[in-house]
N, C-alpha and C positions, 0 to 999 in steps of 0.2 A: 340416031335411036336408042344408047342407051341413056342419052338424055332424057328421052320420053320413059324410058323404063323406069327410071328414077323419079318419074315426076307421078306416075302411076300408086305407089304409097303413099306419096306424101299429099295427095288429093284425097286417097281414103283415109287417111291418119283425120283430117280435116274433118272431112263428112261424118267421123264416126264420133270425134268431139264437138260439132256442130249440133247432133243428134240426142250426145246424151245433155247437153245443157238445155234443149230444147224439152226434154222428159223434165227436167230439175224445175225449169220456169215454168211447167205446169202444173208441176206439182203447189197446193192451194191450202191455207189454213181455213177451215170452217170451223165457222161458230153456233154452235146449236142455241138458238132466241130461245126466250121466255113460250113457254105454250107448245114448242115444237118438240118431238118425238126423237130418240136416239136412234131409232130405226130408220126413221124419212132420212135423216143425216148417214147413216152407211148406205143407206142405197143409192144418195145423188152422188157419194163421193167418188173422185177418181184414184187410180194407184199411185201411192206415194203422197197424197194427203194428210194432212194431222186435223181428227176433229178434236175441236175443244168443246169439252161441257161444266157450262157453269156450275155454282153451285146450286143446291136444290135438290127435290126430293122427285123420280123420274119413278113411276111403277108400269117397268116391262120387264119383259122375259124374251126368252128364246132369239135373242139379237144375234146374227149371224154376218162373221167379219169371214168375207169372201174374197178379198182385196189386198194387197200389202199396202196400208195404213196404217196412223195411229192414234189410237182411242185415248185423249188425255183426259184426266179429269182435273180443273179449277175451284180449290175452295172444299176440295174433299164432297163431289157431290155422291147423292146414293140412289143406288140402283135396287128399288125394292120388288124383289117378283112376288112378293103377295103368297109367296109357299104355292106357286102355278108351275116350276119347273125351272127348269138351268136359263142361267142367267145372259152369257156371251158366247160361243162357240167359235173357234179360231179355225177357219179350214185354207188359208194362205199363209203363205212365207210369208219373213219380214213384217210379220204384226208387232206393235207394242198397244197393252194396256196399262195404263199408269194412272193411279191418284184417285181412284174410287174407294166408296163402301158401297159391299155388293154382301144383300142380305136376305134371307127369307126364301131359300130355294125349296122347303118344302122335303120330306122324308118321303123315299117311295119303296117298296119292296119289292118292285122289276125292274126298276132303275136306277142306275149308280148315277143319279143327278151331280151336278155339280156347279158351282157358281161361274167358271173358267173352266173350258175343255178345251185342249190343243190337240185337233185331229190331224193327223199326216201331213204334220207341215216342218219345213225345216227356219229355225232362226228365229220363231217367236219369243218376244218378251214380256214377263209379267209381272209388274215392279209399285212399290210401294200402295199397295192396296191394300184396305180392311175388309176381311172376310167374315159376317157373322150368321150363324144361326144356319147353316149350309149344310146340304148331307155331306156331298163330297166339297171339298175347298175348290183346290185346284186339281184335275184330272189330264195329264197328258199320255197321247196313245201312239204309236208308230209315229214317232216326231223324231227329229237330229237337231243337236245344237238350242234347245231351248234353255231358256233362260230363266231362271223364277227367284226373284231377289226383293228383301226389306217390305216382304207383305207381313202381317200382321193377320193370325185366322183365330178365330174363337168358335170351336164347336157347340155343340148343344148337351154334350155331357150324355147323361144317362147311361144307356144299355149298348152294347156292342151294336143290335142288330137294328137300332135305330137311329144311327149315326155311322157316317164313311169316313174315309181316312183327309187328312187336312191335306198334304201335298201327294200326289198318287200320281206315280209313272208306269207303263206297261209296255213293253219291248220299243225301248227308246234307246239312243248312242247320245255321247256327249254333250249330255245337261251340265248345268251349273245351279244347284240349288245353294243358295249364298243367304245369310243375315236374316232369316225368318224365325219369327215366333208362332210357333204352334201349341194350342191349348183346347181341350177338350173335345179331344176326336177320339176315332176307335184308334187307330196307329197316327201319331203326329206326323211320318213320313214313309210312304210304304213304296218300295223299288219291287217288280217283277221282271225279269228279261229286260233289265237297262246294265250296257254295257260302257266304259270308259267314261263314267261320270263322277262329277264331284260333289259331295258337300257339305257345306264349309260355314261356322260360325252360328251356326243355328239355337235356337232354343228351344226345345220340347218338353213339353210340360204337361202335369195334369191329365196324361191322354188313358181311354179306359183298358187299352191290351197294349199297345209298345209304342215308346217314343220314338223307335226307326224300325222298320221290317224289311230285310232284304231277303227274297226269293230268284234263286238261278240269275243272278245277277253278278258279272264278272270282270276284275280290272277296274274296278271303283275305288276311291278315296274320301271318307270323311274325317276332318280334320278340325279341331276346334271348337266341336260341339256341346252342349251341355244337354243333357238326358237323366229329368229330375223328377221324381213323385210322379211317376207313371204307374200302370198296371204291373210292366215290365220294362226294363231299360229299353235293348236291341237284342234282335235277335237278327241272326246271321245263317242261312242255310243253303244249303245245296249250291255251294259258289265256292270258286278260286279265284285267289291273286287279288284281293282283298286289302287294303292298305288302312288302320285306323290309329290315328297319332294326336294325341294332346286333346282328347276329347274328356268329358268328367260325364261318371255315370253315380250319382247321387240319391241317396233316401228312395229306393225302390224296392219298397218292403211287400210284405205278403207270404202267403202258405208256400204260393211256386212262382214268386217272383225273382229276380236277378237284376244284376248291372246288365251284363253282353251273355247272351246265350249263342253258343256256336255248334251248329247240326250238321255235319256232312258238308265242313269245308275244308280248304287245302291249299297248302302255298302262299300262306296271307302273314302277313307282320301287324302287331299289337304294339306299338310305342308309345311311351310318354302319354300316358291316362290316368286317372284317376279313381279309382272304385272307391268311394266313402259312403258307409251305412248301406249296405245293399243285403238283402238276405242272402243272397250269394253274387259274389263280384263275379266270377266269368264262370260259367257251365258249360263244357266241352263233352260232344258226344261225336263220335264218328268222325272226329275232326285228325286232320295229320300234317303234320309240315309247319307246324306256324309258331313264331317267331313272337315272347312274348317277352318284351326289353323294356327296362325302365321304368317302370310302372308302379303306381303307388297304391296297395288294398290296407283302406283302414277302415278300422270298426265293422266291416262286413261280420253277417252271421258265419258264412264261411267265404274264405277269399278264390280259394279255388277249388274247385267239384270239379275232377275230369275222369272220366269214366276207361274202364278197360279198352274199350276199342277206338280209343284214341293214343296214338302213336307217332313218334317223333317227332315231338313237339320241344322246343327250347324254352326257358324261362331262365332269364340272366338278368343278374343286377337292380332285381324288382325289391321295393320295401313290400316287408308283412309287416303292420303296425297293428296291435290288439286288435286281433281278428279274435272271434271264438273259436273259430276252426281254421288252420292257416292252407292246408291242403287235404284233401279228403277224394277217397279214390273207394272202388268197390270189387278190390281185386289187391291179391295179394304180390302181385308181380307189376312192374311198370317199363314201359319203352317209351318213355321221357323222361329229359333230364333236364334238374334244378344244380344251378352253376352260379356263386358267387353274388348270391341275393341275402338281403338283412332281414333277419327274424327277429323280431321283439321280444320271442319266447325265448331265443336260443340263450341259454345258462353255462357256456364251453368259456375257453380263457385263450388270450392270446399272449404269450409267453413273448414270443421274439418282437412284440410291438409291432408285425407289419400290415396290421389291420382286418387280416384274416384268421379266422378261428382255428385252432388246432387242432380242434376235435370236429369231427362232420356231426351236423344237422340231421336229423329223423324229423320231419315237420307234420307227418302223419301218426295224431295221436290215437292210441287202442282205444281211446272213449267214443271219436268218431267213428271208427267200424263198428259200436254197439250200437250207436243211433243209428247206423243204417240200417242194421237188423230188426231193431225196434224202435223207431222214431220218439214214442212216448218219452223213453231215458232220456231224453234232453233238459229235463225239468231236474235231473240230478248235476248238471253241468259245474254250480259251481260246489257242490258238496266234498268235505273232505273224501269221501270213497273216491269221486273222479281223480284225485290228486295222487290216492296211492295207487290208482291204477294204472294213469300215465308214468306216473315215477316205477313201477317196478316197468314197466314194460320198453322205457329208456335204457333200466337195467341189464338187464336182461331180452332181447327183441326175438320176440316168437310170432305173433300175429300179425304185426306191423307191415308195408313192403319194405323189404330189406334193399333193394335196387333204386325205390325213390326217398335219395338221398341228395342234401346237397356238400359237396367236399370241401366247399372254398367259401363257407359263411363268412360272411363280413360283419367285423363289429361295430362300426358305425353306418348310420344312414348315409344312402346314396344319394345328393343333391339332385333332384329332377329338373327337366326345362319346365319352365312356366305354364298352369293349364290356365284356360279359358277364367274369364270373373263372370259374375251374373247370377248361377245357380237359379233355381225356382224362383217366377216372378208370379 
């Protein structure tokens, strides 16, 4: 009896293995022939098949991938929708779309048309595609484990209302957005209600509004990305537990532009980033308990502009070099700490040669408060009058925040971790 009981699990294992082998054997490599349509190949395919599309131009749209297959372009075939609507919609788990040029989705004011839409699935992959003149590039919704990598997305530019976002995720989890290049869209990358996801090594430039836009998206990380020459760099709003490491925010200029906007976020980390030549490096409003550590602020109009309703934030071991204003606030009180930063404007001394200034540094200039009250006065920035005003305030501080002070300003710059290379392309 015992021997029989032992044989039953063994038989079940053998049957299961044979079933798996049968499914694997049934998977086929289907090649789209000359004159054939991709839609017909998808309709005829079985789960697990790979459809190979050779080089050429295919005038199709509305392709529905509703079974777990791989759609693979060979020789960079072009699917041209001729402005008639979405090109590919994935509605089955485990699909792969790779190796295509997708173009001419067409603008719509009533539909969020996309070159590739991922809809309510798990584990889809979109990789190594070129997407040109699409309204939205890649749009994922209600999906888990989506991987979007090594794609080149080029929008139409123009106005916000006539172009959508490059990579757009809505109500997704566990997504990986890696090694993409996005140019000329409304927002390069857009997250809304996206959790536990990662944005890494992307280059997002020359977008109309933001290089990256976060809304209500928690527990996410973005690392080693470049956000350059956008209408504004990155906006993180109504979010908690976000980690931002090793990114470059550069040349985001404009009357209301910035490298990084923080609005109503909390319990997050900003480390090892470079903020170079932005109108405002970091703008914080209603944001609390954020660690800003070992970042580079160089050549910005305003390095940090932090409003009075932002509290318990810690700025530690950052380099502030050659900015118009290092720190600006709208209150004489400060509930944030600045500790052991390097300030190129520091004119104190270090008599005991321990690398720490013997005199505390007050980074808020009196003239910056004047500019807050009367913005046109910025034209006086390089005048002798401003030098005298700031000097008088340093000698007898009256108007600047008494509590916004770095008690241990560093004499030398802090060597930071290397930042990603590439910049705007």
